[in-house]
C-alpha positions as CSV (number, residue, x, y, z in Angstrom):
1,M,29.1,65.6,-25.0
2,K,31.8,64.0,-27.1
3,I,34.4,61.9,-25.2
4,Y,37.9,61.3,-26.4
5,H,40.3,58.8,-24.7
6,S,43.2,60.1,-26.7
7,I,44.0,63.7,-27.4
8,N,45.1,62.7,-30.9
9,D,41.5,61.8,-31.7
10,F,40.2,65.2,-30.8
11,K,38.5,67.0,-33.7
12,A,39.2,70.8,-33.8
13,V,36.3,73.0,-32.7
14,K,35.6,76.7,-33.1
15,N,36.6,79.1,-30.3
16,A,37.6,76.4,-27.8
17,I,37.3,77.3,-24.2
18,V,39.6,74.9,-22.2
19,T,40.2,73.8,-18.7
20,I,42.5,71.2,-17.2
21,G,42.4,69.2,-14.0
22,T,41.5,66.0,-12.2
23,F,38.1,67.3,-10.9
24,D,37.6,64.8,-8.1
25,G,34.1,65.4,-6.8
26,I,33.3,68.2,-9.2
27,H,32.6,70.4,-6.2
28,L,31.4,74.0,-6.1
29,G,34.9,75.2,-6.9
30,H,35.0,73.0,-10.0
31,Q,31.5,73.9,-10.9
32,A,32.4,77.7,-10.9
33,I,35.1,77.0,-13.5
34,L,32.9,74.8,-15.6
35,Q,30.0,77.2,-15.6
36,K,32.3,80.1,-16.5
37,M,33.4,78.0,-19.5
38,V,29.9,77.2,-20.6
39,D,28.8,80.9,-20.3
40,E,31.9,82.0,-22.3
41,A,31.2,79.4,-25.0
42,H,27.6,80.6,-25.3
43,Q,28.7,84.2,-25.7
44,T,31.4,83.5,-28.3
45,G,29.7,80.7,-30.2
46,G,32.5,78.4,-29.2
47,E,32.7,75.0,-27.5
48,T,34.0,73.9,-24.1
49,V,36.8,71.4,-23.8
50,V,37.8,69.7,-20.5
51,I,41.1,67.9,-20.3
52,T,41.2,65.4,-17.4
53,F,43.4,62.5,-16.4
54,Y,42.8,58.8,-15.5
55,P,43.8,57.2,-13.3
56,H,44.2,60.0,-10.7
57,P,47.8,61.2,-10.9
58,R,48.4,60.6,-7.2
59,F,47.7,56.9,-7.6
60,V,50.5,56.7,-10.2
61,L,53.1,59.0,-8.6
62,H,52.9,58.7,-4.9
63,I,53.0,55.4,-2.9
64,E,51.9,57.4,0.2
65,S,48.7,58.2,-1.7
66,A,47.7,54.5,-1.8
67,N,45.1,55.4,0.8
68,L,43.6,58.2,-1.2
69,K,39.9,57.7,-1.7
70,L,37.9,59.4,-4.5
71,I,34.7,61.3,-4.0
72,T,33.4,60.4,-7.4
73,N,34.2,57.5,-9.7
74,Q,34.9,57.9,-13.3
75,E,31.4,57.2,-14.5
76,K,29.8,59.7,-12.1
77,K,32.4,62.3,-13.0
78,I,31.6,62.0,-16.7
79,A,27.9,62.2,-15.9
80,R,28.4,65.4,-14.0
81,F,30.4,67.0,-16.9
82,R,27.5,66.1,-19.2
83,E,24.9,67.6,-16.8
84,I,26.8,70.9,-16.5
85,G,26.8,71.2,-20.3
86,I,30.4,70.5,-21.3
87,D,30.8,69.9,-25.0
88,N,34.0,67.9,-25.2
89,L,35.8,65.7,-22.7
90,I,39.4,64.5,-23.3
91,I,40.6,61.8,-20.9
92,I,44.3,61.5,-21.0
93,K,45.8,58.2,-19.6
94,F,48.1,59.3,-16.8
95,T,51.3,57.3,-16.7
96,K,54.7,57.8,-15.1
97,E,56.1,58.6,-18.6
98,F,53.4,61.2,-19.1
99,S,54.2,62.7,-15.7
100,N,57.6,63.8,-17.0
101,T,56.0,66.2,-19.5
102,S,57.1,69.7,-18.6
103,S,54.5,72.5,-18.1
104,E,55.7,74.3,-21.3
105,D,55.6,71.1,-23.4
106,F,52.2,70.2,-22.2
107,I,50.7,73.5,-23.1
108,R,52.5,73.6,-26.5
109,D,52.2,70.0,-27.6
110,Y,48.8,69.0,-26.1
111,V,46.8,72.2,-25.6
112,V,47.9,74.6,-28.3
113,E,48.8,72.1,-31.1
114,K,45.8,69.8,-30.6
115,I,43.1,72.1,-29.5
116,S,44.1,75.7,-30.4
117,P,42.2,77.4,-27.5
118,V,41.0,81.0,-27.5
119,K,40.8,80.9,-23.7
120,L,42.0,78.7,-20.7
121,V,39.9,78.9,-17.6
122,V,41.6,77.7,-14.4
123,G,41.1,77.7,-10.6
124,Y,42.7,80.1,-8.2
125,D,45.5,77.7,-7.3
126,H,45.9,75.8,-10.5
127,H,49.2,74.0,-11.0
128,F,50.2,71.6,-13.8
129,G,53.0,69.8,-15.6
130,K,56.0,67.9,-14.2
131,G,56.3,68.4,-10.5
132,R,53.2,70.8,-10.7
133,S,55.7,73.5,-11.7
134,G,53.3,75.3,-14.0
135,D,51.2,78.1,-12.5
136,F,49.0,81.0,-13.5
137,K,51.9,83.2,-14.3
138,L,53.4,80.7,-16.6
139,L,50.0,80.2,-18.3
140,H,49.7,83.9,-18.7
141,D,53.1,84.1,-20.4
142,L,52.4,81.1,-22.6
143,G,49.1,82.7,-23.5
144,Q,50.8,85.7,-24.8
145,Q,53.2,83.5,-26.8
146,F,50.6,81.3,-28.3
147,H,47.7,83.8,-28.5
148,F,45.1,82.6,-26.0
149,E,43.6,84.3,-23.0
150,V,43.8,83.0,-19.5
151,E,41.1,83.6,-16.8
152,R,41.5,82.6,-13.2
153,V,38.3,81.8,-11.3
154,L,38.4,83.1,-7.7
155,L,38.4,80.9,-4.6
156,Q,34.9,79.6,-3.8
157,D,33.9,79.4,-0.2
158,V,30.9,78.2,1.8
159,E,30.3,79.6,5.2
160,N,33.9,80.9,5.2
161,I,35.3,77.5,4.3
162,A,37.4,77.3,1.2
163,V,36.0,74.6,-1.0
164,S,38.4,71.7,-1.9
165,S,38.3,68.0,-2.5
166,T,40.5,67.5,0.6
167,K,38.1,69.3,2.9
168,I,35.2,67.3,1.5
169,R,37.1,64.0,2.2
170,T,37.9,65.2,5.7
171,A,34.2,66.0,6.3
172,L,33.1,62.6,5.1
173,E,35.7,60.8,7.2
174,S,34.6,62.7,10.3
175,G,30.9,61.9,9.6
176,D,29.9,65.5,8.7
177,V,27.9,64.5,5.6
178,S,25.9,67.7,5.7
179,K,29.0,69.8,5.5
180,A,30.4,67.7,2.7
181,N,27.2,68.2,0.8
182,R,27.3,72.0,1.2
183,L,30.9,72.0,-0.2
184,L,30.0,69.6,-3.0
185,G,26.8,71.5,-4.0
186,Y,25.0,68.2,-4.2
187,E,24.4,65.1,-2.1
188,Y,27.2,62.6,-1.4
189,T,26.1,59.4,-3.1
190,I,27.0,55.7,-3.2
191,C,25.7,53.5,-6.0
192,G,25.7,49.8,-6.4
193,K,23.7,46.7,-7.2
194,V,21.4,45.4,-4.5
195,V,22.7,42.1,-3.1
196,H,21.4,39.6,-0.6
197,G,22.2,40.3,3.0
198,N,21.4,38.3,6.1
199,E,17.7,39.6,5.9
200,I,17.5,40.1,9.7
201,G,16.2,43.6,9.2
202,R,13.1,42.1,7.5
203,T,12.3,40.0,10.6
204,I,12.1,43.2,12.8
205,G,10.2,45.3,10.3
206,F,13.1,47.2,8.8
207,P,14.1,45.4,5.6
208,T,17.1,47.0,3.9
209,A,18.6,47.1,0.4
210,N,22.3,46.2,0.7
211,I,24.5,47.4,-2.1
212,A,27.7,46.0,-3.5
213,T,30.0,48.9,-4.1
214,A,33.6,49.2,-5.2
215,H,35.1,50.2,-1.9
216,E,38.7,50.2,-3.1
217,Y,38.9,53.7,-4.5
218,K,35.6,55.3,-3.4
219,I,35.6,57.2,-0.2
220,I,33.0,55.7,2.2
221,A,31.7,58.1,4.9
222,V,32.3,57.2,8.5
223,S,30.1,54.5,10.0
224,G,26.7,55.5,11.3
225,V,23.0,55.9,10.7
226,F,21.9,58.5,8.1
227,A,18.9,60.3,6.7
228,C,19.1,59.5,3.0
229,R,17.3,59.4,-0.3
230,V,17.3,56.5,-2.6
231,E,17.1,56.5,-6.4
232,W,15.8,53.4,-8.1
233,N,14.7,53.1,-11.7
234,G,14.4,56.9,-12.1
235,Q,12.3,57.2,-9.0
236,H,13.2,58.8,-5.6
237,F,12.3,57.6,-2.2
238,D,13.1,58.8,1.4
239,G,14.9,56.3,3.6
240,M,17.3,55.6,6.4
241,G,20.8,54.6,5.6
242,N,23.5,52.7,7.4
243,I,27.2,52.5,6.8
244,G,29.3,50.2,8.9
245,Y,29.6,46.7,10.4
246,R,26.2,46.2,12.0
247,P,27.7,45.1,15.3
248,T,24.5,43.6,16.6
249,V,23.9,41.2,13.8
250,S,26.8,41.2,11.3
251,D,29.9,39.1,10.7
252,G,32.1,42.2,10.7
253,Q,31.9,43.0,7.0
254,L,31.5,46.6,5.9
255,T,28.1,47.2,4.5
256,V,26.2,50.1,2.9
257,E,22.4,49.7,3.1
258,A,19.2,51.6,3.2
259,H,15.7,51.0,4.6
260,I,13.5,52.6,2.0
261,F,10.3,54.1,3.3
262,D,7.0,52.9,1.8
263,F,8.6,50.6,-0.6
264,D,8.0,46.9,-1.2
265,R,9.6,45.8,-4.5
266,F,12.0,42.9,-5.4
267,I,15.1,44.8,-6.6
268,Y,17.9,42.3,-6.1
269,D,20.6,42.7,-8.8
270,E,19.3,46.1,-9.7
271,E,21.3,49.3,-9.2
272,I,20.3,51.9,-6.7
273,C,22.0,55.1,-5.5
274,I,21.9,56.2,-1.9
275,S,22.3,59.9,-1.3
276,F,23.2,60.7,2.3
277,I,21.6,63.9,3.7
278,D,22.7,63.9,7.4
279,R,24.2,61.6,10.0
280,I,22.0,61.1,13.1
281,R,24.1,58.8,15.3
282,N,27.0,56.4,15.6
283,E,26.7,52.7,15.1
284,K,26.3,50.7,18.4
285,K,25.8,47.2,19.5
286,F,22.5,46.3,21.1
287,E,21.7,43.6,23.6
288,N,19.2,41.9,21.3
289,L,17.1,42.4,18.2
290,E,14.2,43.9,20.1
291,A,16.5,46.6,21.5
292,L,17.7,47.3,18.0
293,R,14.2,47.4,16.7
294,Q,13.1,50.0,19.3
295,Q,16.1,52.2,18.4
296,L,15.3,51.9,14.7
297,V,11.8,53.1,15.4
298,L,13.2,56.2,17.1
299,D,15.8,56.7,14.3
300,K,13.0,56.5,11.7
301,E,11.1,59.3,13.3
302,Q,14.1,61.5,13.6
303,V,15.1,60.8,9.9
304,K,11.5,61.7,8.8
305,K,11.7,65.0,10.5
306,I,15.1,65.8,8.9
307,L,13.9,64.8,5.5
308,A,10.7,66.8,5.8
309,S,12.7,69.9,6.7
310,Y,15.2,69.2,3.9
311,N,12.6,68.6,1.2
312,T,11.0,72.0,1.9
313,K,14.2,73.9,1.4
């Protein structure tokens, strides 16, 4: 996949199939659009081109969106575009000045002039341009004017729930990681370098890998204990994750950690990714470490049952 950080650097391709959006999470709705592009490009001998924006427009335009948390960071988003098979990714720096570009000007000056698409593929509710005034009808009219097709991908739903980034964030904030995963089409994951913790878990037979993660913009699921899987050095392990403040032993700092089953390696300063499968209980404060240990024994058995069932699906 070729990545361009300025549309002016883009090199023209044959039969460009284009889409436009922020794509936070690259959930099932986004995946339907991207897969449609890939299929179309294979049929026509063309190439796919994704136009996206960084930072997220809501960070630039709306003060009230300061609390917006993203499902995927930029690195993971790029990785998912690559996995799906996108040929070209154009990342436009989103600024207040750029936000004043009208819908018509954006299509004419950016999409048509720089890319010359044969087709645009968009979602069922796609809006773009200044004030999000551009819609499917405008795209259709501009397509006739500038000689490109426009295809709208229908709403994607899971268990009668319309897939959207907002619904995924809501599910994570309420602790329903399983629902979020179904809407995403993959597992909600937090990655970071393993850092030193207070190592109390080790004293009660449950050592954990604590990760340092950029909490500022990444949405962190609600506190609790989770069935999870951990990726380290290309290998995958079952485990038991915890998000929260560890009220029995902690100093009140938010932590993300995992007890990795059947694992005994020194991995400080190495990156791991914790994929959260299901949430089994809330955090709670125990009277002492022995009470905590006894609960963790029960938690581990429950997690193993969940993962055994999950891994056979």
